[in-house]
C-alpha positions as CSV (number, residue, x, y, z in Angstrom):
1,M,79.1,-0.7,47.4
2,Q,82.0,0.9,48.9
3,N,85.6,-0.2,47.9
4,N,88.4,2.0,49.2
5,S,91.2,0.6,46.9
6,I,93.5,2.9,45.0
7,K,93.5,0.8,41.9
8,P,91.4,1.8,38.9
9,K,88.3,-0.2,38.5
10,I,87.3,-2.0,35.2
11,I,84.0,-3.3,34.9
12,F,82.9,-6.4,33.1
13,S,79.6,-6.2,31.7
14,P,78.5,-9.9,30.1
15,M,75.0,-11.0,29.5
16,A,73.0,-12.3,32.4
17,Y,74.1,-15.9,31.4
18,I,76.3,-18.1,33.7
19,A,78.6,-19.4,30.8
20,Q,79.6,-15.9,29.6
21,L,80.2,-14.7,33.3
22,K,82.6,-17.9,34.1
23,H,84.4,-17.1,30.5
24,V,85.1,-13.4,31.7
25,E,85.8,-14.7,35.3
26,R,88.9,-16.4,33.9
27,F,90.5,-13.3,33.1
28,I,90.7,-12.2,36.9
29,P,94.0,-13.8,37.5
30,Y,95.5,-11.8,34.8
31,L,94.1,-8.5,35.6
32,K,93.6,-8.4,39.8
33,D,96.9,-7.2,40.3
34,K,96.5,-3.9,38.4
35,Y,92.7,-3.4,38.7
36,D,89.8,-4.0,40.9
37,I,87.2,-5.8,38.8
38,G,83.3,-5.9,39.1
39,F,80.5,-7.0,36.7
40,L,77.4,-5.2,35.6
41,F,74.5,-7.0,34.5
42,I,72.0,-5.4,32.2
43,G,68.3,-6.2,31.5
44,K,64.8,-7.4,33.3
45,H,65.1,-9.9,36.0
46,S,65.2,-13.6,34.8
47,S,66.2,-17.0,36.1
48,R,69.5,-16.5,34.2
49,R,70.1,-13.2,36.0
50,Q,69.4,-14.5,39.3
51,E,71.8,-17.4,38.7
52,V,74.6,-15.0,37.8
53,I,73.7,-12.8,40.7
54,E,73.8,-15.9,43.2
55,Y,77.0,-17.1,41.6
56,C,78.8,-13.5,42.1
57,N,77.4,-13.6,45.9
58,K,78.9,-17.0,46.3
59,K,82.3,-16.0,45.1
60,G,82.3,-12.5,46.8
61,Y,82.7,-10.5,43.5
62,E,81.3,-6.9,43.3
63,F,78.5,-6.6,40.8
64,Y,75.7,-4.2,39.8
65,V,72.3,-4.3,38.2
66,I,70.8,-1.9,35.5
67,E,67.4,-2.7,34.5
68,E,65.5,0.7,33.8
69,G,64.3,0.6,30.3
70,F,63.9,-3.0,30.4
71,V,61.1,-3.6,33.0
72,K,57.6,-3.5,31.0
73,D,55.5,-2.1,34.0
74,Q,53.5,0.5,32.0
75,K,49.8,-0.1,32.1
76,V,49.5,1.2,28.6
77,R,52.3,1.0,26.0
78,I,52.2,3.5,23.3
79,P,53.8,2.5,19.9
80,I,57.0,4.2,19.2
81,I,56.8,6.8,22.4
82,T,56.9,3.8,24.9
83,P,60.4,2.5,23.2
84,L,61.8,5.7,22.9
85,W,60.8,6.4,26.8
86,E,62.5,3.3,27.6
87,R,65.6,4.0,25.8
88,Y,65.7,7.4,27.5
89,L,65.4,6.1,31.0
90,H,68.0,3.2,30.2
91,S,70.7,5.7,29.1
92,K,70.1,7.9,32.3
93,A,70.5,4.9,34.3
94,C,73.7,4.0,32.6
95,R,75.1,7.7,32.9
96,K,74.2,7.5,36.8
97,F,76.1,4.2,37.2
98,L,79.2,5.6,35.3
99,D,79.0,8.7,37.6
100,S,78.7,6.8,40.8
101,V,81.0,4.0,40.3
102,N,83.5,5.8,37.8
103,P,85.3,2.8,36.3
104,Q,88.2,3.4,34.1
105,K,87.2,0.7,31.5
106,I,83.9,-0.9,30.4
107,I,84.3,-4.3,28.6
108,T,81.4,-5.9,27.0
109,T,81.0,-8.7,24.7
110,R,79.2,-7.1,22.1
111,A,78.3,-3.5,20.7
112,I,74.6,-4.0,20.0
113,P,71.7,-3.8,22.4
114,S,71.6,-4.5,25.4
115,A,75.3,-3.5,25.7
116,D,75.0,-0.5,23.2
117,T,73.8,2.2,25.7
118,I,76.6,1.7,28.6
119,L,79.2,1.7,25.7
120,K,77.8,4.7,24.3
121,E,77.3,6.8,27.6
122,A,80.9,5.4,28.8
123,N,82.3,7.0,25.5
124,R,80.4,10.3,26.2
125,K,82.0,10.4,29.6
126,G,85.4,9.6,28.3
127,T,85.6,6.2,30.1
128,D,87.6,3.6,28.0
129,T,85.3,1.1,26.2
130,I,86.3,-2.5,25.0
131,V,84.3,-5.3,23.2
132,L,85.9,-8.6,23.7
133,Q,84.7,-11.6,21.7
134,W,83.9,-14.3,24.3
135,S,82.2,-17.3,21.8
136,G,82.4,-18.5,18.4
137,S,80.1,-17.1,15.7
138,A,78.3,-20.2,15.0
139,L,74.8,-19.0,15.0
140,R,75.9,-15.8,12.9
141,R,77.6,-18.1,10.2
142,A,74.8,-20.6,10.4
143,A,72.1,-17.6,9.8
144,L,73.8,-16.9,6.5
145,L,72.6,-19.9,5.1
146,N,69.0,-19.7,6.7
147,E,66.1,-17.6,5.6
148,K,64.6,-15.1,8.2
149,P,60.9,-14.7,8.6
150,D,59.5,-11.6,6.7
151,K,58.0,-8.8,9.2
152,T,54.3,-8.1,9.1
153,L,53.3,-4.9,7.2
154,V,52.3,-3.3,10.4
155,R,55.6,-3.8,12.2
156,K,57.6,-2.7,9.1
157,L,55.4,0.5,9.4
158,H,56.3,0.9,13.3
159,D,60.0,0.1,12.8
160,Y,60.6,2.6,10.1
161,L,58.4,5.4,12.0
162,L,60.5,4.5,15.1
163,K,63.9,4.9,13.0
164,I,63.2,8.2,11.5
165,I,61.9,9.9,15.0
166,S,65.0,8.3,16.7
167,N,67.2,9.7,14.0
168,I,65.7,13.5,14.6
169,L,66.2,13.0,18.4
170,D,69.7,11.9,18.1
171,I,70.9,14.8,15.8
172,P,72.6,16.5,18.8
173,Y,74.6,13.2,19.9
174,K,77.7,11.8,18.3
175,E,76.3,8.5,18.8
176,P,72.8,7.4,18.6
177,R,70.9,7.8,22.1
178,F,67.5,6.6,21.0
179,G,68.2,4.4,17.8
180,L,69.5,0.7,17.9
181,A,72.8,1.4,16.1
182,P,75.6,-0.6,17.8
183,A,78.2,1.5,19.9
184,N,81.5,2.2,18.6
185,P,83.8,1.0,21.3
186,A,87.4,2.3,21.5
187,K,88.9,-1.4,21.0
188,M,87.6,-4.5,19.9
189,G,89.1,-8.0,20.3
190,V,87.9,-10.8,18.2
191,F,89.1,-14.2,17.4
192,D,90.1,-14.2,13.6
193,D,90.2,-12.4,10.3
194,D,86.6,-13.6,9.4
195,E,85.1,-12.2,12.7
196,A,87.0,-8.8,12.2
197,K,85.3,-8.5,8.4
198,N,82.2,-10.1,8.8
199,G,81.1,-10.3,12.5
200,L,81.6,-8.2,15.4
201,G,84.2,-6.1,13.7
202,R,81.7,-5.5,10.6
203,H,80.8,-1.8,10.1
204,H,83.4,-0.9,12.8
205,D,86.5,1.4,12.1
206,S,89.3,-1.2,11.3
207,G,91.7,0.5,13.3
208,T,89.8,-0.3,16.5
209,V,89.4,-4.0,15.5
210,H,92.3,-6.0,16.7
211,I,92.5,-10.2,16.3
212,V,93.7,-11.7,19.6
213,G,92.6,-15.1,19.1
214,S,90.2,-17.2,21.1
215,P,91.2,-17.0,24.9
216,D,90.2,-20.7,25.1
217,F,93.4,-21.3,23.2
218,Q,95.8,-20.1,26.0
219,F,93.3,-20.7,29.0
220,I,93.1,-24.6,27.8
221,D,96.6,-24.9,27.0
222,E,97.9,-23.6,30.4
223,L,95.3,-25.8,32.1
224,K,96.3,-29.0,30.3
225,Q,99.9,-28.3,31.1
226,K,99.1,-28.0,34.8
227,I,97.1,-31.2,34.9
228,D,99.7,-33.1,33.0
229,S,102.7,-31.9,35.2
230,K,100.9,-32.2,38.5
231,P,99.9,-35.6,39.5
232,S,98.0,-34.3,42.7
233,L,96.0,-31.8,40.5
234,K,95.0,-34.5,38.3
235,K,93.8,-36.6,41.1
236,Q,92.1,-33.9,42.6
237,L,90.2,-33.4,39.6
238,L,89.4,-37.1,39.0
239,D,88.0,-37.2,42.6
240,K,85.9,-33.8,42.0
241,Y,84.3,-35.8,38.8
242,D,84.3,-39.1,40.2
243,L,86.4,-40.7,37.4
244,S,88.6,-43.6,37.3
245,E,92.0,-43.1,36.9
246,N,92.4,-46.6,35.1
247,K,89.5,-46.2,32.6
248,L,89.2,-44.2,29.1
249,K,87.4,-41.1,29.8
250,I,85.3,-39.7,27.1
251,L,83.4,-36.5,26.8
252,I,80.6,-36.0,24.7
253,I,79.1,-32.5,23.7
254,L,75.6,-32.4,22.2
255,F,74.0,-30.1,19.2
256,R,70.7,-28.9,20.9
257,Y,68.7,-30.1,18.2
258,Y,65.5,-29.4,20.0
259,R,66.2,-25.8,20.4
260,T,68.4,-24.3,17.9
261,P,66.7,-22.5,14.7
262,P,65.4,-22.8,12.2
263,D,61.9,-24.4,13.1
264,K,62.1,-26.7,10.0
265,Y,65.1,-28.6,11.4
266,K,64.1,-28.9,15.0
267,M,63.4,-32.1,17.0
268,T,61.0,-32.8,19.9
269,I,62.9,-33.0,23.1
270,S,62.0,-36.5,23.1
271,E,63.3,-37.0,19.5
272,H,66.5,-35.1,20.6
273,V,67.3,-37.2,23.6
274,A,66.2,-40.5,21.8
275,H,68.7,-39.8,19.0
276,Y,71.7,-39.3,21.5
277,Y,70.5,-42.4,23.3
278,E,71.4,-44.3,20.0
279,V,74.6,-42.6,19.7
280,L,75.6,-43.4,23.2
281,K,74.5,-47.1,22.6
282,K,76.7,-47.4,19.8
283,M,79.8,-45.9,22.1
284,R,78.6,-48.6,24.6
285,E,78.9,-51.4,22.1
286,V,82.7,-50.4,21.7
287,F,83.7,-49.2,25.2
288,S,82.1,-51.2,28.1
289,E,81.5,-49.5,31.3
290,S,84.3,-51.2,32.7
291,E,86.7,-49.8,29.9
292,A,85.5,-46.1,30.0
293,D,83.9,-43.3,32.0
294,I,81.5,-41.5,29.3
295,M,80.8,-38.1,30.5
296,L,78.0,-35.8,29.1
297,K,78.6,-32.3,29.9
298,I,75.0,-30.6,29.7
299,H,74.8,-27.2,28.2
300,P,74.6,-24.2,30.8
301,G,71.7,-23.0,29.0
302,E,69.9,-26.4,29.7
303,Y,70.6,-26.2,33.3
304,S,69.5,-22.5,33.5
305,E,66.4,-23.2,31.5
306,G,65.4,-26.5,33.8
307,Q,66.1,-28.9,31.0
308,A,69.0,-30.7,32.7
309,N,66.8,-33.7,33.7
310,I,65.8,-34.9,30.1
311,Y,68.9,-36.8,29.8
312,E,68.3,-39.1,33.1
313,S,67.5,-42.2,30.8
314,Y,71.2,-41.9,29.8
315,K,72.3,-43.0,33.1
316,K,70.8,-46.7,32.1
317,L,74.0,-46.9,29.8
318,G,76.4,-45.8,32.6
319,I,76.7,-42.4,31.3
320,K,78.0,-39.8,33.9
321,L,75.9,-36.4,33.5
322,Y,77.4,-33.2,34.6
323,V,75.9,-29.9,35.2
324,G,76.0,-26.7,37.4
325,Q,79.4,-26.2,38.9
326,S,81.2,-28.6,36.7
327,K,83.7,-26.8,34.0
328,T,83.8,-28.2,30.4
329,D,87.5,-27.3,30.4
330,E,88.3,-29.4,33.2
331,L,86.6,-32.1,32.0
332,L,88.1,-32.0,28.4
333,C,91.8,-31.9,29.7
334,L,90.9,-34.9,31.8
335,S,89.6,-36.9,28.5
336,D,91.2,-39.1,26.2
337,L,88.6,-38.6,23.4
338,C,85.8,-36.1,22.9
339,I,82.6,-36.6,20.9
340,T,81.3,-33.3,19.7
341,E,79.6,-31.6,16.7
342,P,80.7,-29.1,14.1
343,Q,79.8,-25.6,15.5
344,T,80.3,-25.6,19.1
345,S,82.7,-23.2,20.6
346,V,83.9,-25.9,22.8
347,N,85.8,-27.1,19.5
348,Y,88.2,-24.1,20.5
349,M,89.1,-25.8,23.4
350,I,89.8,-29.2,21.8
351,L,92.1,-27.3,19.3
352,A,93.9,-26.0,22.2
353,S,94.0,-29.4,24.3
354,N,95.0,-31.5,21.3
355,T,92.7,-34.1,22.6
356,P,91.3,-36.5,19.8
357,A,88.1,-35.9,18.8
358,I,85.2,-37.1,16.4
359,F,82.9,-34.6,15.0
360,L,79.2,-35.9,14.7
361,N,76.4,-34.7,12.8
362,M,74.0,-37.5,12.1
363,H,71.0,-35.3,11.1
364,H,69.5,-34.0,8.0
365,R,70.2,-30.7,8.6
366,T,73.7,-29.4,6.9
367,D,74.0,-25.9,8.0
368,I,76.2,-26.6,10.8
369,D,78.4,-28.6,8.5
370,K,79.5,-25.6,6.9
371,L,81.1,-24.4,10.2
372,A,83.6,-27.0,10.1
373,P,86.4,-24.9,8.4
374,F,86.6,-22.3,11.0
375,F,87.7,-25.0,13.6
376,G,90.0,-26.9,11.2
377,I,87.6,-29.9,11.4
378,K,88.6,-32.4,8.5
379,H,85.7,-34.9,8.8
380,I,82.2,-35.0,9.9
381,V,80.6,-38.3,11.0
382,K,77.2,-38.6,9.2
383,K,76.6,-42.4,9.2
384,E,76.7,-44.8,12.3
385,D,78.8,-47.3,10.6
386,D,81.4,-44.4,10.0
387,F,81.2,-43.5,13.8
388,V,81.8,-47.0,15.1
389,N,84.5,-47.3,12.7
390,L,86.1,-44.2,14.0
391,L,85.5,-45.3,17.5
392,Q,87.1,-48.7,16.9
393,Q,90.0,-46.9,15.3
394,F,90.5,-45.1,18.4
395,K,90.4,-48.1,20.8
396,D,93.0,-49.4,18.5
397,G,95.2,-46.4,18.6
398,E,94.9,-45.7,14.9
399,L,92.5,-42.9,14.6
400,P,93.6,-40.2,12.1
401,K,93.8,-36.6,13.5
402,Q,90.3,-35.1,12.8
403,Y,91.4,-31.7,13.0
404,D,94.1,-29.3,12.0
405,N,95.1,-27.1,14.8
406,S,98.6,-25.9,13.4
407,D,98.1,-22.3,13.4
408,I,96.1,-21.4,16.6
409,E,97.2,-18.5,18.8
410,L,98.4,-19.9,22.2
411,K,99.1,-16.2,23.7
412,S,95.4,-15.2,22.9
413,V,94.9,-14.3,26.6
414,D,97.9,-12.1,26.6
415,N,97.0,-10.7,23.6
416,A,93.6,-9.6,25.3
417,V,95.1,-8.3,28.4
418,E,97.3,-6.3,26.2
419,L,94.4,-4.8,24.3
420,I,92.7,-4.1,27.9
421,N,95.9,-2.4,29.3
422,R,96.6,-0.1,26.1
């Protein structure tokens, strides 16, 4: 793509996942006056990648794709040799991209594969490299409590030999080119001290790791203020989502029990749908259709993976289903109450919006409950009668605040932009 602007270029390289693209997209208004902005998607073709490409085309964004090293088109795959060859091809493609596009900065959301090579090649070229945390670390934190399946003996031997050979090939390089070690970005912006010590910042030079806060804190705070201060904007959004100004608006965020590991805790899809159907029935016992619009925001991954239609039965209860171009931040800022779960990154948005919330996990898996302190959550509902009681308290205007948001960083976006500009 040709671009004759004299402004320096920055390239965001999110995963090929629409939710992550939409997250980094929100930085554009804060950066566009100073930089030309483009996107780079790394990896093989998939339905998710096609979705982000179509979105970029629709929005007129400049974007690039690197898939060399990820396309499994060899007729014969040779253990150890093939993965090393793929890594070499990928590093060459990344270098070619950097030479031709010549960005001033590369910004990714992680330092591990598939983002490690573009960062390493950018470091070799002298391009500024930045990793910005985009989401909470629920899966990392939950994984601390779950057992990992053991590798087979053959797999262990393969990985051991691959590591030895890649270490030998990497002797001439400052950062591993063939090994799977994380890249060392020049700067890293993370949400909190725990992430700096135990998450993205772990094993990195502490001098390069900076606590900026969750960008959702500032994004949501600013959006909430705009909606509350501009009746015309609020009316526009109510019309967009077919919501009644005269009804309570309750947003529900589901935990995907049918999908999230470990396997011993998984429900089938039908069990998952039935579980939340009962939750919604209890909500309707307290709030009739004439009293409240109940809104279900379907997870972007479910939409991308063709699972959005599994919740069609909820329409019998008068539940509004939102997929695709609907935005969680807008729905939340319109809401009077949010029913959510303990581990979702949407909880960062709740903290910033100050929306009343009830945190729900009426399931026998308890690992996700351990994530509550990271969001300041005070109470998790485990039983139906407790849930109904809290709903009634909200209806009566007596619901105690279920979380502590007294110390959130409302200048988190400004902090991240300052880090990018530095």
